[in-house]
VEXKEDREN-363886 format. One record per residue: residue in one letter; x negated, z negated, y of N, C-alpha, C in turn. Coordinates in nm, 2 decimals. Example, Ala and Ser with C-alpha at 12.3 -4.5 7.8 and 13.67 -1.06 7.14 Angstrom:
BEGIN
res|n_X|n_Z|n_Y|ca_X|ca_Z|ca_Y|c_X|c_Z|c_Y
A|-1.32|-0.78|-0.57|-1.23|-0.78|-0.45|-1.32|-0.78|-0.33
S|-1.28|-0.71|-0.22|-1.37|-0.71|-0.11|-1.29|-0.79|0.00
REM end
This chain:
BEGIN
res|n_X|n_Z|n_Y|ca_X|ca_Z|ca_Y|c_X|c_Z|c_Y
M|-1.32|0.10|-1.64|-1.36|0.02|-1.52|-1.27|0.06|-1.40
V|-1.25|0.19|-1.38|-1.16|0.24|-1.27|-1.02|0.18|-1.29
V|-0.97|0.19|-1.41|-0.83|0.15|-1.44|-0.82|0.00|-1.41
A|-0.92|-0.08|-1.46|-0.91|-0.23|-1.44|-0.92|-0.26|-1.29
A|-1.00|-0.19|-1.21|-1.01|-0.21|-1.07|-0.88|-0.19|-1.00
V|-0.82|-0.07|-1.03|-0.69|-0.04|-0.97|-0.58|-0.13|-1.00
L|-0.58|-0.18|-1.13|-0.47|-0.27|-1.17|-0.49|-0.41|-1.10
V|-0.61|-0.45|-1.08|-0.63|-0.58|-1.00|-0.59|-0.56|-0.86
A|-0.62|-0.44|-0.80|-0.58|-0.41|-0.67|-0.43|-0.41|-0.65
A|-0.36|-0.36|-0.76|-0.21|-0.35|-0.76|-0.15|-0.49|-0.75
V|-0.21|-0.58|-0.82|-0.16|-0.72|-0.82|-0.18|-0.79|-0.68
L|-0.30|-0.77|-0.63|-0.33|-0.82|-0.50|-0.24|-0.76|-0.39
H|-0.21|-0.63|-0.40|-0.13|-0.56|-0.30|0.02|-0.62|-0.31
A|0.07|-0.63|-0.43|0.21|-0.69|-0.44|0.21|-0.83|-0.38
G|0.11|-0.90|-0.40|0.10|-1.04|-0.36|0.10|-1.05|-0.20
W|0.02|-0.97|-0.14|0.02|-0.98|0.01|0.14|-0.92|0.07
N|0.20|-0.83|0.01|0.33|-0.77|0.06|0.44|-0.87|0.05
A|0.44|-0.95|-0.06|0.54|-1.06|-0.08|0.52|-1.16|0.03
I|0.40|-1.19|0.07|0.38|-1.29|0.18|0.43|-1.23|0.31
A|0.41|-1.10|0.33|0.46|-1.03|0.45|0.61|-1.04|0.46
K|0.68|-1.02|0.34|0.82|-1.03|0.34|0.88|-1.17|0.36
A|0.80|-1.27|0.31|0.85|-1.41|0.31|0.84|-1.47|0.45
V|0.74|-1.43|0.52|0.71|-1.50|0.65|0.81|-1.44|0.76
P|0.88|-1.53|0.83|0.97|-1.48|0.93|0.91|-1.40|1.04
D|0.79|-1.45|1.08|0.72|-1.39|1.19|0.61|-1.29|1.13
R|0.66|-1.17|1.09|0.57|-1.07|1.03|0.47|-1.02|1.13
L|0.51|-1.01|1.26|0.42|-0.96|1.36|0.31|-1.06|1.38
G|0.34|-1.19|1.38|0.23|-1.29|1.39|0.14|-1.28|1.27
L|0.20|-1.27|1.15|0.12|-1.26|1.03|0.03|-1.14|1.04
F|0.08|-1.02|1.07|-0.01|-0.90|1.08|-0.12|-0.92|1.18
A|-0.09|-0.99|1.29|-0.20|-1.01|1.39|-0.30|-1.10|1.34
R|-0.26|-1.21|1.27|-0.36|-1.30|1.22|-0.44|-1.25|1.10
M|-0.36|-1.17|1.02|-0.43|-1.10|0.91|-0.54|-1.00|0.97
S|-0.51|-0.94|1.08|-0.61|-0.85|1.14|-0.73|-0.92|1.19
V|-0.71|-1.04|1.24|-0.83|-1.12|1.29|-0.92|-1.15|1.16
V|-0.85|-1.19|1.05|-0.93|-1.22|0.93|-1.00|-1.10|0.88
D|-0.93|-0.98|0.88|-0.99|-0.86|0.83|-1.11|-0.81|0.92
V|-1.09|-0.83|1.05|-1.20|-0.79|1.14|-1.33|-0.87|1.11
A|-1.31|-1.00|1.09|-1.42|-1.09|1.05|-1.48|-1.06|0.92
L|-1.40|-1.04|0.82|-1.45|-1.00|0.69|-1.52|-0.86|0.69
G|-1.46|-0.77|0.76|-1.52|-0.64|0.78|-1.65|-0.64|0.84
A|-1.67|-0.72|0.95|-1.80|-0.74|1.02|-1.91|-0.79|0.93
V|-1.87|-0.89|0.85|-1.97|-0.94|0.75|-2.01|-0.84|0.65
I|-1.91|-0.76|0.60|-1.95|-0.66|0.50|-2.03|-0.55|0.56
I|-1.99|-0.51|0.68|-2.06|-0.40|0.75|-2.21|-0.43|0.77
A|-2.24|-0.56|0.79|-2.38|-0.61|0.81|-2.46|-0.61|0.68
L|-2.39|-0.60|0.57|-2.46|-0.62|0.44|-2.47|-0.49|0.36
V|-2.39|-0.38|0.39|-2.39|-0.26|0.31|-2.43|-0.14|0.40
P|-2.47|-0.03|0.34|-2.50|0.09|0.41|-2.38|0.15|0.49
W|-2.40|0.20|0.60|-2.29|0.26|0.68|-2.25|0.39|0.62
P|-2.12|0.43|0.63|-2.08|0.57|0.58|-2.15|0.68|0.66
S|-2.16|0.79|0.60|-2.23|0.91|0.66|-2.14|0.97|0.77
A|-2.20|1.05|0.86|-2.13|1.11|0.97|-2.02|1.20|0.92
A|-2.04|1.26|0.80|-1.94|1.36|0.74|-1.81|1.29|0.71
A|-1.81|1.16|0.69|-1.69|1.08|0.66|-1.61|1.04|0.78
V|-1.67|1.04|0.90|-1.61|0.98|1.02|-1.48|1.04|1.06
P|-1.46|1.17|1.06|-1.33|1.23|1.10|-1.22|1.18|1.00
W|-1.25|1.17|0.87|-1.15|1.13|0.78|-1.12|0.98|0.79
L|-1.23|0.91|0.83|-1.21|0.76|0.85|-1.12|0.73|0.97
L|-1.15|0.81|1.08|-1.06|0.78|1.20|-0.92|0.83|1.18
G|-0.90|0.94|1.11|-0.77|0.98|1.08|-0.69|0.88|0.99
S|-0.76|0.82|0.90|-0.70|0.72|0.81|-0.66|0.60|0.89
V|-0.75|0.56|0.98|-0.72|0.44|1.06|-0.59|0.46|1.14
T|-0.58|0.58|1.20|-0.46|0.61|1.28|-0.33|0.60|1.19
V|-0.34|0.66|1.07|-0.22|0.66|0.98|-0.19|0.52|0.93
H|-0.30|0.44|0.91|-0.28|0.30|0.86|-0.20|0.22|0.97
V|-0.22|0.25|1.09|-0.14|0.18|1.20|0.00|0.22|1.19
L|0.03|0.35|1.17|0.17|0.40|1.15|0.23|0.34|1.03
Y|0.15|0.32|0.92|0.20|0.26|0.80|0.24|0.12|0.83
N|0.16|0.04|0.90|0.20|-0.09|0.94|0.34|-0.10|1.01
L|0.36|-0.01|1.10|0.48|0.00|1.17|0.60|0.02|1.08
G|0.58|0.12|0.99|0.69|0.15|0.89|0.71|0.03|0.80
L|0.61|-0.04|0.76|0.62|-0.15|0.67|0.70|-0.27|0.74
I|0.67|-0.29|0.86|0.74|-0.40|0.94|0.88|-0.36|0.95
A|0.91|-0.23|0.98|1.05|-0.19|1.00|1.13|-0.20|0.86
A|1.06|-0.16|0.75|1.13|-0.16|0.62|1.16|-0.30|0.58
Y|1.07|-0.39|0.60|1.10|-0.53|0.56|1.19|-0.60|0.65
H|1.20|-0.55|0.77|1.30|-0.61|0.87|1.44|-0.58|0.83
V|1.47|-0.46|0.77|1.60|-0.42|0.75|1.64|-0.41|0.60
G|1.55|-0.43|0.51|1.58|-0.41|0.37|1.52|-0.52|0.28
D|1.57|-0.52|0.15|1.53|-0.61|0.05|1.39|-0.57|0.00
F|1.31|-0.67|-0.04|1.17|-0.65|-0.08|1.17|-0.56|-0.20
N|1.25|-0.59|-0.31|1.24|-0.51|-0.43|1.32|-0.37|-0.42
Q|1.37|-0.34|-0.30|1.42|-0.20|-0.28|1.32|-0.12|-0.20
T|1.28|-0.18|-0.08|1.19|-0.10|0.01|1.05|-0.09|-0.05
Y|1.00|-0.19|-0.11|0.86|-0.18|-0.16|0.84|-0.07|-0.27
P|0.92|-0.07|-0.37|0.90|0.04|-0.47|0.93|0.18|-0.42
L|1.03|0.19|-0.33|1.06|0.32|-0.28|0.95|0.37|-0.19
A|0.89|0.29|-0.11|0.78|0.33|-0.03|0.66|0.37|-0.12
R|0.63|0.29|-0.22|0.52|0.31|-0.31|0.54|0.43|-0.40
G|0.67|0.47|-0.43|0.69|0.57|-0.53|0.67|0.71|-0.48
I|0.68|0.73|-0.35|0.66|0.87|-0.29|0.52|0.91|-0.29
G|0.43|0.82|-0.27|0.29|0.85|-0.26|0.23|0.93|-0.38
P|0.24|0.88|-0.50|0.18|0.95|-0.62|0.22|1.09|-0.63
L|0.35|1.12|-0.61|0.39|1.26|-0.63|0.33|1.35|-0.52
V|0.33|1.30|-0.39|0.27|1.38|-0.29|0.12|1.40|-0.31
V|0.05|1.30|-0.35|-0.09|1.30|-0.37|-0.12|1.40|-0.49
A|-0.04|1.39|-0.59|-0.06|1.48|-0.71|-0.05|1.62|-0.67
V|0.06|1.66|-0.60|0.08|1.80|-0.56|-0.03|1.85|-0.47
V|-0.07|1.77|-0.36|-0.17|1.81|-0.27|-0.31|1.82|-0.34
S|-0.34|1.72|-0.43|-0.46|1.73|-0.50|-0.48|1.85|-0.59
A|-0.37|1.89|-0.65|-0.37|2.00|-0.74|-0.37|2.14|-0.67
T|-0.30|2.15|-0.56|-0.29|2.27|-0.48|-0.39|2.29|-0.38
V|-0.43|2.19|-0.31|-0.52|2.20|-0.19|-0.66|2.16|-0.23
L|-0.68|2.05|-0.31|-0.81|2.00|-0.34|-0.86|2.06|-0.48
S|-0.77|2.13|-0.55|-0.81|2.19|-0.68|-0.86|2.08|-0.78
E|-0.78|1.97|-0.78|-0.81|1.86|-0.87|-0.70|1.84|-0.97
A|-0.69|1.93|-1.06|-0.59|1.93|-1.16|-0.60|1.81|-1.26
L|-0.49|1.76|-1.30|-0.49|1.65|-1.40|-0.46|1.70|-1.54
P|-0.52|1.64|-1.64|-0.48|1.67|-1.78|-0.33|1.64|-1.79
T|-0.27|1.71|-1.89|-0.12|1.70|-1.91|-0.07|1.56|-1.93
Q|-0.15|1.48|-2.01|-0.11|1.34|-2.03|-0.11|1.26|-1.90
H|-0.21|1.28|-1.82|-0.22|1.21|-1.69|-0.11|1.25|-1.60
L|-0.08|1.38|-1.60|0.02|1.44|-1.51|0.16|1.37|-1.55
A|0.18|1.36|-1.68|0.30|1.30|-1.73|0.31|1.16|-1.68
G|0.20|1.09|-1.68|0.20|0.95|-1.64|0.23|0.94|-1.49
V|0.18|1.03|-1.41|0.21|1.03|-1.26|0.36|1.05|-1.24
V|0.41|1.15|-1.31|0.55|1.18|-1.29|0.64|1.07|-1.34
L|0.61|1.01|-1.45|0.68|0.90|-1.51|0.68|0.78|-1.41
I|0.56|0.74|-1.36|0.55|0.63|-1.27|0.63|0.66|-1.14
A|0.61|0.78|-1.08|0.68|0.81|-0.96|0.84|0.81|-0.98
G|0.88|0.87|-1.09|1.03|0.87|-1.11|1.08|0.73|-1.13
A|1.01|0.65|-1.21|1.06|0.51|-1.24|1.06|0.43|-1.11
I|0.96|0.45|-1.03|0.96|0.37|-0.90|1.07|0.42|-0.81
G|1.10|0.55|-0.82|1.22|0.59|-0.74|1.35|0.53|-0.78
V|1.36|0.51|-0.92|1.48|0.44|-0.97|1.48|0.30|-0.92
L|1.37|0.23|-0.92|1.36|0.09|-0.87|1.40|0.08|-0.72
G|1.37|0.18|-0.65|1.40|0.18|-0.50|1.54|0.22|-0.47
L|1.60|0.30|-0.56|1.73|0.36|-0.53|1.85|0.30|-0.61
T|1.82|0.19|-0.68|1.93|0.12|-0.75|1.93|-0.03|-0.71
P|2.04|-0.09|-0.71|2.18|-0.04|-0.73|2.21|0.05|-0.61
W|2.29|0.15|-0.64|2.32|0.26|-0.54|2.39|0.20|-0.41
H|2.48|0.10|-0.43|2.55|0.05|-0.32|2.46|-0.01|-0.21
R|2.34|-0.06|-0.25|2.25|-0.11|-0.15|2.19|0.00|-0.07
V|2.17|0.12|-0.13|2.11|0.23|-0.06|2.22|0.29|0.03
R|2.34|0.30|-0.02|2.45|0.36|0.06|2.48|0.27|0.18
N|2.47|0.14|0.17|2.51|0.04|0.27|2.39|0.01|0.37
N|2.27|0.06|0.33|2.16|0.03|0.42|2.06|0.15|0.42
R|2.11|0.26|0.48|2.03|0.38|0.49|1.91|0.36|0.58
R|1.91|0.27|0.67|1.80|0.25|0.76|1.68|0.20|0.68
A|1.70|0.12|0.58|1.59|0.07|0.49|1.53|0.18|0.42
V|1.62|0.27|0.36|1.57|0.38|0.29|1.48|0.48|0.37
V|1.53|0.51|0.50|1.45|0.59|0.59|1.32|0.53|0.62
A|1.32|0.40|0.65|1.19|0.33|0.68|1.10|0.33|0.57
A|1.15|0.31|0.45|1.07|0.31|0.33|1.01|0.45|0.30
V|1.09|0.55|0.31|1.04|0.69|0.29|0.93|0.73|0.38
L|0.95|0.69|0.51|0.85|0.72|0.61|0.72|0.65|0.58
T|0.74|0.52|0.54|0.62|0.44|0.50|0.55|0.51|0.38
G|0.63|0.56|0.28|0.57|0.62|0.17|0.49|0.75|0.21
L|0.54|0.83|0.30|0.47|0.94|0.35|0.34|0.91|0.41
A|0.34|0.80|0.49|0.22|0.75|0.55|0.12|0.71|0.44
I|0.16|0.64|0.34|0.08|0.60|0.23|0.01|0.72|0.16
A|0.09|0.83|0.14|0.04|0.95|0.08|-0.07|1.01|0.17
T|-0.04|1.01|0.30|-0.14|1.07|0.39|-0.27|1.00|0.40
Y|-0.26|0.86|0.41|-0.39|0.80|0.42|-0.47|0.79|0.28
T|-0.39|0.80|0.17|-0.46|0.81|0.04|-0.54|0.94|0.03
L|-0.48|1.05|0.07|-0.55|1.18|0.07|-0.67|1.18|0.17
L|-0.65|1.13|0.29|-0.76|1.12|0.39|-0.88|1.03|0.33
D|-0.84|0.92|0.28|-0.95|0.83|0.23|-1.01|0.88|0.10
G|-0.93|0.95|0.02|-0.99|1.01|-0.10|-1.10|1.11|-0.07
I|-1.08|1.19|0.04|-1.19|1.28|0.08|-1.30|1.21|0.15
G|-1.26|1.12|0.24|-1.36|1.05|0.33|-1.45|0.96|0.25
V|-1.40|0.89|0.15|-1.49|0.80|0.08|-1.59|0.87|-0.01
R|-1.55|0.99|-0.06|-1.64|1.07|-0.14|-1.75|1.13|-0.05
R|-1.72|1.15|0.08|-1.83|1.21|0.17|-1.91|1.10|0.23
S|-1.87|0.97|0.21|-1.93|0.87|0.29|-2.07|0.83|0.24
G|-2.09|0.84|0.11|-2.22|0.79|0.06|-2.23|0.64|0.04
S|-2.12|0.57|0.09|-2.12|0.43|0.08|-1.97|0.38|0.07
P|-1.91|0.38|-0.04|-1.77|0.34|-0.05|-1.74|0.20|0.01
L|-1.83|0.11|-0.01|-1.81|-0.03|0.05|-1.82|-0.02|0.20
G|-1.92|0.06|0.25|-1.93|0.07|0.40|-1.81|0.14|0.46
Y|-1.76|0.24|0.39|-1.64|0.31|0.44|-1.52|0.22|0.44
A|-1.50|0.14|0.33|-1.39|0.05|0.32|-1.40|-0.06|0.43
A|-1.52|-0.11|0.46|-1.54|-0.22|0.56|-1.50|-0.16|0.70
W|-1.55|-0.05|0.73|-1.52|0.01|0.87|-1.38|0.05|0.88
L|-1.32|0.10|0.77|-1.18|0.14|0.78|-1.09|0.02|0.81
L|-1.11|-0.09|0.73|-1.02|-0.20|0.74|-1.05|-0.28|0.87
A|-1.18|-0.29|0.92|-1.21|-0.35|1.04|-1.15|-0.28|1.16
L|-1.16|-0.15|1.16|-1.10|-0.07|1.28|-0.95|-0.07|1.27
H|-0.89|-0.06|1.16|-0.75|-0.07|1.14|-0.70|-0.20|1.19
A|-0.77|-0.31|1.15|-0.73|-0.44|1.19|-0.74|-0.46|1.34
A|-0.85|-0.41|1.40|-0.87|-0.42|1.54|-0.76|-0.35|1.62
L|-0.71|-0.24|1.57|-0.60|-0.17|1.64|-0.46|-0.24|1.62
T|-0.45|-0.31|1.51|-0.32|-0.38|1.48|-0.29|-0.49|1.59
V|-0.39|-0.55|1.64|-0.36|-0.66|1.74|-0.29|-0.61|1.86
P|-0.34|-0.51|1.93|-0.26|-0.45|2.04|-0.13|-0.40|2.00
M|-0.12|-0.34|1.88|0.01|-0.29|1.83|0.11|-0.40|1.83
V|0.07|-0.52|1.78|0.16|-0.63|1.77|0.20|-0.68|1.91
A|0.11|-0.68|2.00|0.14|-0.72|2.14|0.25|-0.63|2.20
L|0.24|-0.50|2.17|0.34|-0.41|2.22|0.48|-0.43|2.15
I|0.48|-0.45|2.02|0.60|-0.47|1.95|0.67|-0.60|1.99
R|0.59|-0.70|2.03|0.65|-0.82|2.07|0.76|-0.80|2.18
R|0.75|-0.69|2.25|0.85|-0.67|2.36|0.97|-0.60|2.31
T|0.98|-0.57|2.18|1.10|-0.50|2.12|1.19|-0.60|2.05
R|1.30|-0.54|2.00|1.40|-0.62|1.93|1.35|-0.67|1.79
W|1.23|-0.61|1.74|1.17|-0.66|1.62|1.11|-0.79|1.63
A|1.08|-0.83|1.76|1.01|-0.96|1.78|1.09|-1.08|1.74
P|1.04|-1.18|1.67|1.11|-1.29|1.64|1.13|-1.39|1.76
S|1.22|-1.48|1.74|1.23|-1.58|1.85|1.11|-1.67|1.86
T|1.10|-1.74|1.97|0.98|-1.83|1.99|0.96|-1.93|1.87
E|1.08|-1.98|1.82|1.07|-2.08|1.72|1.02|-2.02|1.59
E|1.03|-1.89|1.57|0.99|-1.83|1.44|0.84|-1.78|1.45
R|0.78|-1.79|1.56|0.64|-1.74|1.57|0.54|-1.85|1.52
R|0.55|-1.87|1.39|0.47|-1.97|1.33|0.40|-1.92|1.20
A|0.36|-1.80|1.20|0.29|-1.74|1.08|0.16|-1.83|1.06
P|0.16|-1.91|0.95|0.05|-2.00|0.93|-0.09|-1.92|0.91
W|-0.19|-1.98|0.96|-0.33|-1.92|0.94|-0.37|-1.92|0.79
A|-0.32|-2.02|0.72|-0.36|-2.02|0.58|-0.30|-1.90|0.50
L|-0.17|-1.87|0.53|-0.11|-1.75|0.47|-0.17|-1.62|0.52
A|-0.20|-1.62|0.65|-0.26|-1.50|0.70|-0.40|-1.47|0.64
T|-0.48|-1.58|0.62|-0.61|-1.57|0.56|-0.60|-1.52|0.42
A|-0.50|-1.57|0.35|-0.48|-1.53|0.21|-0.44|-1.38|0.20
A|-0.34|-1.35|0.28|-0.29|-1.21|0.28|-0.39|-1.11|0.33
G|-0.47|-1.15|0.43|-0.57|-1.06|0.49|-0.68|-1.03|0.39
T|-0.72|-1.14|0.32|-0.83|-1.13|0.22|-0.78|-1.04|0.10
M|-0.66|-1.07|0.06|-0.60|-0.99|-0.05|-0.59|-0.84|-0.02
A|-0.54|-0.82|0.10|-0.53|-0.68|0.15|-0.66|-0.60|0.15
M|-0.76|-0.67|0.21|-0.89|-0.61|0.22|-0.95|-0.58|0.08
F|-0.95|-0.68|-0.01|-1.01|-0.65|-0.14|-0.93|-0.56|-0.22
A|-0.80|-0.56|-0.21|-0.71|-0.46|-0.28|-0.75|-0.32|-0.24
Y|-0.75|-0.29|-0.11|-0.78|-0.15|-0.08|-0.93|-0.12|-0.10
G|-1.02|-0.22|-0.08|-1.16|-0.19|-0.12|-1.17|-0.14|-0.26
L|-1.10|-0.21|-0.35|-1.11|-0.17|-0.49|-1.05|-0.03|-0.51
V|-0.94|0.01|-0.44|-0.88|0.14|-0.45|-0.98|0.25|-0.40
L|-1.04|0.22|-0.29|-1.14|0.32|-0.23|-1.26|0.34|-0.33
W|-1.30|0.23|-0.39|-1.41|0.25|-0.49|-1.36|0.33|-0.61
A|-1.24|0.31|-0.65|-1.18|0.39|-0.76|-1.16|0.53|-0.72
Q|-1.12|0.56|-0.60|-1.11|0.70|-0.55|-1.24|0.77|-0.55
A|-1.35|0.70|-0.53|-1.48|0.77|-0.53|-1.52|0.80|-0.67
H|-1.46|0.74|-0.77|-1.50|0.76|-0.91|-1.40|0.82|-1.00
G|-1.27|0.84|-0.95|-1.17|0.89|-1.04|-1.08|0.99|-0.97
A|-0.99|1.06|-1.04|-0.90|1.16|-0.98|-0.80|1.09|-0.88
L|-0.78|1.15|-0.77|-0.70|1.09|-0.66|-0.56|1.07|-0.71
A|-0.50|1.16|-0.78|-0.36|1.15|-0.82|-0.34|1.04|-0.92
A|-0.44|1.02|-1.01|-0.43|0.92|-1.11|-0.45|0.78|-1.05
V|-0.54|0.77|-0.96|-0.56|0.64|-0.89|-0.44|0.60|-0.81
A|-0.38|0.70|-0.74|-0.26|0.68|-0.65|-0.15|0.63|-0.74
A|-0.13|0.69|-0.86|-0.02|0.65|-0.94|-0.05|0.51|-1.00
L|-0.17|0.49|-1.05|-0.20|0.36|-1.11|-0.18|0.24|-1.02
R|-0.22|0.26|-0.89|-0.21|0.14|-0.80|-0.06|0.11|-0.77
E|0.03|0.21|-0.80|0.17|0.18|-0.78|0.23|0.10|-0.89
S|0.15|0.06|-0.99|0.20|-0.03|-1.09|0.23|-0.17|-1.03
S|0.19|-0.18|-0.90|0.22|-0.31|-0.83|0.37|-0.33|-0.82
V|0.45|-0.22|-0.83|0.60|-0.24|-0.82|0.65|-0.33|-0.93
V|0.59|-0.33|-1.04|0.64|-0.42|-1.15|0.62|-0.57|-1.11
V|0.50|-0.59|-1.05|0.48|-0.73|-1.00|0.57|-0.76|-0.89
A|0.60|-0.66|-0.80|0.69|-0.68|-0.69|0.83|-0.71|-0.74
A|0.87|-0.64|-0.84|1.01|-0.66|-0.90|1.02|-0.80|-0.95
V|0.92|-0.85|-1.01|0.93|-0.99|-1.06|0.93|-1.09|-0.94
L|0.85|-1.06|-0.84|0.85|-1.15|-0.72|0.98|-1.14|-0.65
G|1.04|-1.02|-0.65|1.17|-1.01|-0.58|1.27|-1.10|-0.64
V|1.27|-1.11|-0.78|1.37|-1.19|-0.85|1.34|-1.34|-0.84
V|1.21|-1.37|-0.87|1.17|-1.51|-0.87|1.17|-1.58|-0.73
V|1.10|-1.51|-0.64|1.08|-1.57|-0.51|1.19|-1.55|-0.41
F|1.25|-1.42|-0.41|1.35|-1.39|-0.31|1.49|-1.39|-0.36
R|1.51|-1.42|-0.49|1.64|-1.42|-0.55|1.72|-1.29|-0.54
E|1.65|-1.18|-0.55|1.71|-1.05|-0.54|1.75|-1.00|-0.67
P|1.85|-0.91|-0.68|1.90|-0.86|-0.81|1.80|-0.77|-0.88
L|1.81|-0.77|-1.02|1.72|-0.67|-1.09|1.81|-0.58|-1.18
G|1.87|-0.63|-1.28|1.96|-0.55|-1.36|1.89|-0.48|-1.47
R|1.96|-0.43|-1.57|1.90|-0.36|-1.69|1.83|-0.23|-1.65
I|1.90|-0.15|-1.56|1.84|-0.02|-1.52|1.70|-0.04|-1.46
R|1.69|-0.14|-1.38|1.56|-0.17|-1.31|1.46|-0.23|-1.41
I|1.50|-0.30|-1.51|1.41|-0.35|-1.61|1.35|-0.23|-1.69
V|1.44|-0.14|-1.73|1.40|-0.02|-1.80|1.30|0.06|-1.71
A|1.33|0.07|-1.58|1.24|0.15|-1.49|1.10|0.08|-1.48
S|1.10|-0.06|-1.48|0.97|-0.13|-1.48|0.89|-0.11|-1.61
V|0.96|-0.10|-1.72|0.89|-0.07|-1.85|0.83|0.07|-1.84
A|0.91|0.17|-1.78|0.86|0.30|-1.77|0.74|0.31|-1.68
V|0.73|0.23|-1.58|0.60|0.22|-1.50|0.49|0.18|-1.59
A|0.51|0.08|-1.67|0.40|0.03|-1.76|0.36|0.14|-1.86
V|0.46|0.22|-1.91|0.42|0.33|-2.00|0.34|0.43|-1.93
G|0.38|0.46|-1.81|0.30|0.56|-1.72|0.16|0.51|-1.70
V|0.14|0.38|-1.68|0.01|0.33|-1.67|-0.08|0.35|-1.79
V|-0.01|0.32|-1.91|-0.08|0.35|-2.04|-0.13|0.49|-2.05
L|-0.04|0.59|-2.01|-0.07|0.73|-2.02|-0.19|0.76|-1.93
L|-0.20|0.70|-1.82|-0.31|0.72|-1.73|-0.44|0.65|-1.77
A|-0.42|0.54|-1.84|-0.54|0.46|-1.88|-0.61|0.52|-2.00
V|-0.53|0.59|-2.09|-0.59|0.64|-2.21|-0.66|0.78|-2.18
P|-0.78|0.80|-2.21|-0.85|0.93|-2.19|-0.79|1.04|-2.26
REM end
């Protein structure tokens, strides 16, 4: 059940990120996604138990890091290709989470699952760092993707602890996404004043796309939080990064970006890593 939930979340995550890459006005998209998520979060908050007080510090820390993650994501997509920046950002998280989970949280993985984590992270790294000339010629994209990946690892760990202390994974998820969304709107207003802001003609992020992306994002991370409450953090973090296979396909089909044999092999390696994690 945990594996199925995380794999569904991975597909949803790749989907909304592809929308974010495709829309010229990413700032407008994020703002409108935030309105959708605040509304969805308010409805869910009214229907489920609230998280316990013990989870609040972890919740607030995660909200802050999620805002930084959004900044990194906007920057990465602004300067880099989708099927380069997306897998590179996602590949850093599982390794960091696995190391911290084992050393700080005393949550060791079985050998087979550890092999799956390492295989997925390594394959994702290959996806993000090939072909090499793209990396060499666009170091800004790599830096932005790496910083985004560190943010992903940080909020994954914070949420892994917080959701387990919450007593209500759904309540924790609703508050997290609603608060994060509420902070995103003023963040967008500030960024509008920078060189990342699109021209007036480009400020047309459709509400339909924003609603789709916001709903996908909320349900994707809600599934991940539920899985973190019931499974090992490192395994869940690695499993959700199987979304890079979906992202690689979207990069080729939708954005006409190169793939190549090495990247195909790396995508297959991610799938093998998922099997290692899925088998008890």
